[in-house]
Steps between C-alpha positions, in 0.01 A plus 500: 500500500300553819137385504253750640238355730208724406239350737737550795567863404128573452420325830742730685373815330135403548550439874689831540234691307219347709677590826547858379135517391377382840711760684393784270131411486403350835306814592301500173363152555141510610415262781231525763735548792867512599495148645385360167764705313774360724369146450502549124856634510622201703336260255663667200841507670465127580416418138793712381738313733373165370546620140858607566581151633365321192698414190483748214312293245277656236174367654592618851606849389205548263253356753617732776485795259135420429433472875653846550290644217180358650600622846577859401188518283291378794659774709396777261745516209316488169732325255548212262777308329504419131729407213627858478574547868262654750216750501393706796203725557543862602255425780789319673687829539188679621479237774844612616720211391867579438557517125870408496474185712172388343633530145825328597310211657271463199802502268655204688167317510479537122859378460424196715198420284712527186706208631199277431542564126840326500458140381577238764767343277687831483469556876629146558794558267587815694476310829198694627260214568664387826678812614 
């Protein structure tokens, strides 16, 4: 029987979804000028590269998911994550954000946060604590 490495799979999907979201929504992000927008984009791309290089442990994946949530909310998306997934305000769509990529990204953020509900002993048994 093959063991599934859920944190690794979620890490990959989360990174892909964030890259898609950035490409689809870069023009919706409100910043004071183009130079600042480009600086922001470079910072996010740098953080994404660092995340991809890290091991796929539950704290790393969940922590980066929360960073993404805070980042996109600071950029104008009105959303939240809870026990039942995510919620998003209709105001987000009125601001011009792409619905498909935003909902996909929020789905993977919620999945990453669900990893934190798995007891450490279970994650250790599955080999996830040092992956």
